[in-house]
N, C-alpha and C positions, 0 to 999 in steps of 0.2 A: 511898687514892686510889682512886677506881673508874673514871676515864678518864685515858686518855693519849693525847694527839693524837703519834702516829708521825711524820708527814709532813702539810703543808700548802702548796699551789702554787695561784698565779695561772693560769688555763689559758684558752685563747681559749673554752672553752665555759663558765667559769667557775670559782668557788673548789672545788679538789679537795683533800679531806682523807681521811687514815688513821687510824682511831683503834683503839684496844684499851681494853676495859674488863671488869670483874669483872661477871658476871652473877651476884649473891647468890642469886637463887633456884634458878639450874641448877648454881652452884658452879663455874662456867668461865669461859675468857677467850674473849671474843667478839672479832673483827675486823670493823671496819665500814669501808665508803667511801661517801663522800658528796660530790655534786657541787650546789654551792650548797644549797638545803634539801632536794633528794632524797636520800633513801638508794638508792644503785646497786645495793649487794650486801651481805651479811654471812655470817659463817662458820657461823652459825646453822643456814643452810638452802642447804646445797650440794648437795642430793639430786638436782636436776634436772640442774645443770650435770655434775655427775658421770654423768647417765644420758645426758645429750646426747652424749658420748662412747661409753659404754658400747654406747647403741642404734645409732650411727652405726657404729662399729667391728664390731659383730655383724652386720652386712649384707654384710660383704665377707670372702672367702675367699683363702686364699694367703698368702704372706709379703711380706717388704720393702714394706711399706705407707708411704706417704709422706702426710703429710697438714697440712693448713692450719688453724688456729683462728683465727678473727677476733674479738679481744677477750680480753685479758687476765686481767684483773681479780685476783681472789684467787688464780687458777690452777687450780682444782678440774677446768676441764675439761681443760686442758694436762696438768697431773699424771695424769689418768685415761688421756689417749692416751699418755703415756710409759711406762705400768704395764703395756701390752698388748706382749709381746715381740715381735711380729709388725713393729712399728712401726720403719721404718726411719729417717725423718726427720720431722721437725715443726717447722714453721715458725709462729710465732704472731705476730700483727700486732695491733698497737695504736698509734691515733692519740697516744696521751699518752705521752711519753717518761719523765715521772715516773712513772707506772706501772710501765715495765720496770725502772727503778730501784730502785723498792721490792725488787723481785725480785732485782736484783743484789747489792744491799745486805743482801740476809738480813731485812728488815724481816719478811718472813712465811715463818718458820721450816718452817711444815707442808708449805710449798711449793718448798723447796730446792731438789728436783729440776729443775723446769722451767728455771732458769739455770745449772746445773750439768751437767746431761744432756749427754753429747757429739753425742747425735741433735738436740738442742734448739737453735734460735736464735730470737732475739727481734728483731722487728724493727719500728721505728717507721716506721708509713705511716698513710695512709687506707684502710683495708681496701675502702671501697666506689669510691673511685677506683682503686684497683689492679683491683679486678675488671672495670672496663670496659675496661682495658688488656691488649692482646695478651701482653705480656711476663708478666701473673699477679703473684703475690706474691712470688717468689724471685729478687730479682736475681741471685743467684750461679746459678740454671738458668732463665734467662729461657724463658717459653714452655714449660717441661716440665709434661705434665699430670700430677696426682695422684690418689690414691685415693679421698680424704674432705676436705671443707671442712664445718666445723663453725662456727657463728656464734653469738655471744652478746654483743650490742654494744645493741643497742635494746630496751625493755621489750616490744615487741610490734611485729608488721606496721604495727599502726596507731599505737602511742604511742610516738613516736621520740624520740631525742636531740636531734636536730638535723633541721628539715626538707629539708636537701639528700640525707638518706640517703632519700628517700622513693621514688627514682627505683629503685632496688634492688628492691623490692618489688614491680614490673610484671614483665609476661611478658620485655621486653626485658633488664630487670635481672638476672633471673633467668637467661635463656638466656646472658648475658655470662659468668656465674658456671659455667654446664655446660660451656661450651666450655673450661674449665680442669680439667674432670674426664676421668680415664679411662673407657672404656665400661664400664658397670655402675658406675660410682663413685658416691659418695654425697654427698648435701646433708642436713646436719643442722642446723635453727634451734629456739634456746631463746625462748620466749616467757613472760611472766608473766601474760597472757592464758588464758581457754579457749580451746579450739580454735575457729578461724574458717573456715567452712565455705567460705567465698569465697577465701579463701589456700589452703585445701588443692586447691580446684578449680583455682585458677591454677598450683599447684604441679603437678598432673596435666596441664594443657596443656603445659607445658614437659619435666617427666620421664616416663620410661616409667611409674614408679609413685611414687606419695605418700601419705602418710598422717599423722595426728596422734594423738602418744602422750600420754594423761595423766599424770602424773607426781605421785602423792600424798606426802606428807611432812608429820612432825609439826610443828604450829607451837605452841611452848611459850610463846609471848607472847600468843597469842591462845586458847590451850588448845582448838585444833581441829586437825582434817586439813586442810592447804592443798593447791592443786594448781598446778602448772606446766603447759605443753605443751611436746613436743617434736616438731618436725615432720621427718619423714626421707624425703626422694625419693632416687630413683636413675635414673642415665641408663639407655638402654637398652644390653644387653651386645654386645658385639662380634659 
């Protein structure tokens, strides 16, 4: 059997499924997430999700880092955050409780630490709505600033999973996010599209520094090198 559907759910955003399949060409198991007819993510291509955490945390000095991850998915960004010994706490916010359950039920064995690490908490919530609230993302510590906020939810700042997310990718929305960061704190954003100069410039209006990093990775399905983008921005230091 080449395909196994590990979970299927009807959600407000459409039909959500987690599948495991054997890729005969690569001889490896592949985990895939679909929302309706769209492929959201695949364990074949985790490079940029890992880079989101690596690039964001590399900007920070010091110990006892508090981190927010927006979007749980297959757990690659969150797991990479937890691999950094400087991290004191991680809160992962996802709108779909079903995705959180996948991790708690052990359906994604390669990401087990995301649910079991004592530094980590998985929170069901609307990341974008919480961004606009003064209390922020962590109900146990409302209003407490964090050192990094790393986001992997939409396909890109232009290609959104839902139209209501659009307000986040404006100067006002980004300023709301920046208010939850310590001075010198980092905002990282994954994108499936090439760098957008307009969005990088918008980040530069809100943050002290901003750049777009192109992340290449091997794409065995297309037999070529593909790329994603990670935007990295920092607030002004104290």
